[in-house]
N, C-alpha and C positions, 0 to 999 in steps of 0.2 A: 478069874478076874478079867482077863482079856475079853472073854465073851460078854461079860456084864458091861464092860466099857463100850463094846461094839453095839450092844442092844440099846444102851443109853444114847449113843450118838445117833443111831437111826431114828430113835424116838424123837430126839430134838429136831432132826431134819424135817419131820412131818408135823411138827408143832404139837406133839403129844406131851402128856405129863404122866409121870409114874408108869411109863412103859405102855400106855394105852392111848395111842394117837387117835384123835378124833378128826374126821374130815370136816372141812368148812362147808362143803357142798357136794353134790353128786351131778355127774353129767346126765342131763335130762334128754337131750337130743343133739344130733350132729347133722349139719347140712353142708353139702358141697355144691358149688355153683360152677358147673363147667363153662357156661356162657356168661360172660360178664354182663351184669344188669338184667339177666333173665331169671326165670324161676330156678330155685335150688332143688336138690334131690336130698331127701331125708334118708340117712343111711345108719345102720346099726354100729358101724365102725369106720374109721378112716385111717389111712396111712399118712404119716407126716414125712414129707420130702424136703429137699433143700429150699423149696419155694412155698411151703405151706402144705395143705392137704393135696394129695394126688388128685389130679384132674381139675382142681379148683381154678377158675378164671383162666383156663388154658386157651379158650376161644373168645373172640371179640368181634362185634360188628363195627365196621368202619365206614366213613363216608367217602366221597370222591377225593378228598384230600388226605385220606388215610388216617383221619382222626377218629378216636373212639366215639361210638354212639351209645349213649346211656339213657336211662329213664329220666334224667334231668331234662332232656329235650325230646325224648321219644317215650312217653309213659307206656305206650302199647307194648313195649318189650316186657312188661310185667306179666303178660299173658303168654309169652313164649316159653315152652317147656322143653327140656332136654332129658332124654332117657339114655342111660348107659347100660351095657351088659351087666347083670348082677355080679359076675365074677370080677368086674373091675374094682369092686369094693370088698372082695374076699380077703381072707387072712394071708393069702399068698402074695407077699409084697413084691415079688418079681414077676407077677403075671404080665404077660405081653399080649396085645391084641392079635388075634388070628386074622388071616386075609378076609374072612367074612364078618369080622366084628365091626359094628356100627354104633354111632351115636344117632339117635332118632330125635329130630326136632319137630315140634308140633305147635300150631297156633290157630286161633279161631279163623275159619274160612279158608284155611290152607291145607293142601295135601301134605302128608308127612314128608320130611326131608331126611334122607339118610346120608350121614357123613362117615366115610370109611375111617377107621381108627389106625389102620396099618398101611395106608396108601402112600405112594410117592407124591410129593407136593411141589408145585412151582413156588418160587419166592417172589414176594412183593416188597418193595423198598418203601421207605418213608412212612411207616406205620407209627402212629404216635398216641400216647396216653399220658396226660398231664405234661410234665417236662421231659419225658423220655421219648426217644424216637429210635427206630431201628428197622430191621427187616423181619418179616414173618412169613409163615406158610400161607399161601392162598388156597382156600378150599374149593375154588373153581367156579365155573360159569353157572352151574345149576344152583349152587348155594347163593351166588350173587343175585341171580334172577329171583330166587325165592324171597330173600330179604328185601330186595328192591320192590317187589310186588306188595309185600306185607306192609312195609313202611311208607310206600308211595313215593320213594325217592331213591336214586342210585346208591346202592350199598354193596358191601362185600363182607364175607365171613373169613376171618384169618385165625391162624393158630400160632401160638407162641413158638418161636424157633429155639428150642432148648439147646440144640447142639452148638449154636454159635452166638446166641444173644444172652446178655446178662442185664437184668434190671435191678440195681441195688436199692435197698431201702434207704431212707434218710439217715445218713451217718450221725446226725445230731441226736437221734433217738435209738437207732439199732445198727451199730457199726458191724459190717461184714455179712449181713443177711441180704436176701434177695427175694423177689416176687416175680410172677408172670404178669398178668394183666389186672391184678388186684389194685385198688386205688393207691395204697401206700404200704401196707404191712401184710404179712402172710396170713394171719388168723385173727378173727374177731370173736370175743367172748362177751356174753351178757347173761344176766340172771333173770329167771322167771319172776323172782320177787320184785325186781325193778319194774318189769312190765306190769305186774299186778298193781303195784303202788301207783304207777302212772295212770292205769285204767280207772282207778278209783276216783280220780279227779277230772278225767276227760268226759265230755258230754257223750261221746260215742267211743267205746273201747276200740283199740286197734290190736292187731295180731303181731306176733314177734317177727313175722316175715317182712314187715316194714323196715326192720333194722338190718336185715341180711347178715345176721351173725352166723358164724360157723359152729360155735359151741354154745349151747344153752345149758346153764347149770341151775339147780334148784336146791332149796334147803338153807340158803343164806339170807341175811337181812337185805332189804332193798338197797341197791346201790353200793353194797359192801365191796363189790368188785372194783369200784373206783380206787380203793386204797390198797389193792393187792399189788405187790411188787414182784414176787416170785411164787409160783404155784407148781404143784407136782401132781401128776396122775400116773399111778403105777411107776413106770420107769422113765417117764418123760418129764422134763423140767421146762416150764414156760416162763418167760420173762415178760412182764407187763410193761410195754415201752411207751405207751401214750394213750390217754383218754381218747375215745373215739368221738370225733366231732361230726355231727350230723349235717349232711347236705340236704337237698330238697327231696331225695328219694323216699325218706320215711313219710312224706306227705302224700305219696302216691298210694292209693288203695290197690293192693296187689291182687284183689279179686276181680276188679273191673277196670283197672288202669286209669282211674279218675284222680287227677291231682287236686289237692286242697291246701289248707293251711295248718292242719293238725296232723301229727302231735307236736310239731316243732314250736308252734305258737305258745302252747302251754308249757312245754319244756323250757322255753326261754325265760319263763318267770321264776324258775328255781334251779335250772340246770345250765345256765349260761356261764361263760368264763368270768363274767363280772360278778356273779353271785358265788360261784364255787371257789374260784382261784383268782381273786382280784389282783394279785401281784404278777400274774402272767400277762403276756402280751395279747393272747387270743381271747380278749374279753367278749367279743361278739359271737364266738362259737357256742354251739349248743352240744352238750355231751351226753352220750348214752353208750355204755359198754367200754371195753378195754381192748386195745390192739396188743397182740401177742407175737412173740417169736419163740421158736422151740430151740433150746440150747443144743439138743442132740442133732438138729438138722445141719449143724456145721461139721459133724463127724463124717468121715468117709464110710464108716460102717453103718448101713441103714437098717440092720436087723432090729426087730422089736419096737419099731416106731409106730405103734398102733394105739389109738385111743378108741374106747368103746363106750356106748351108752351104758350107764350104770356105774362107770368108774368113779371112785371117790376122788375128790379134789382137796388137796392139802395146801394150806397157805404157809409157805416157808418164811416169807418176809412181807412186811406191809409198810406203806407210807404212813407217816404220822398225821398228815393232813392233805387236803386237796391242793394247797399251795405247794406242797412238796412233790406231788404227783406230776409227771410230765404231761403237758397238754398242748 
């Protein structure tokens, strides 16, 4: 009897009926963005840390005032690629860079730039992203000259100072969680179905890289992720804390760094706060995808925090309407 009750309880957790849980979707792809606002790396699996995926948004380009430089003002960052050692995304969660481990940064017209992953760093103060400011590791003169030459203005490359700095998420949406240089929350999820539905009405289809999601799922209805409240993949539980509001970056073609007005202009006609959730205050925002936090990231024990391509996604809880979903 005890075993039957346990089986029934586990089945209810993953939304199954009759002991046969059915996933709502499957993880189609995973992307990690080491450099904020630059190209991401498609990986077969990723380790969830206390700030999101390991290596995600750990580096950032800043201007002479220490403020973040993004595609909002420098669309050419869309063409900057960062390659990490393959072992950085291996299953060994405690992998540490060796003295010869590098991140290699490339961009059109530029020689490759190697950033040591295990080097000692100087500290730069007054680094800021949105309403947060603090100190960061300075990646040095060579990196500063490289980005200054590429962008055509004085710039520096900095790395989040994990040892002494903390950047909390908005407590109104995710109390107790934190990020590095991500805009607001640790992880962004979107569905392929949502993109396919959008592309059916766009004059020119767009790729998912416009939206810079970390997890792309497939097999669910378009925009069904809007109403997900709690989802589970294997042993990880993700809480959907806020609909993702689109800035101007989705309007930048990630293949040629050309800004435009789509897809946001079309999204505004049926994905704005005014249309989806009129009782909310953010009526002018345009929404695509969901921001997530991982419940297990608050635990001191980091073992087993890996999500893989092909993992089933189970919906444990849902919102009843868009007006109920945080936005």
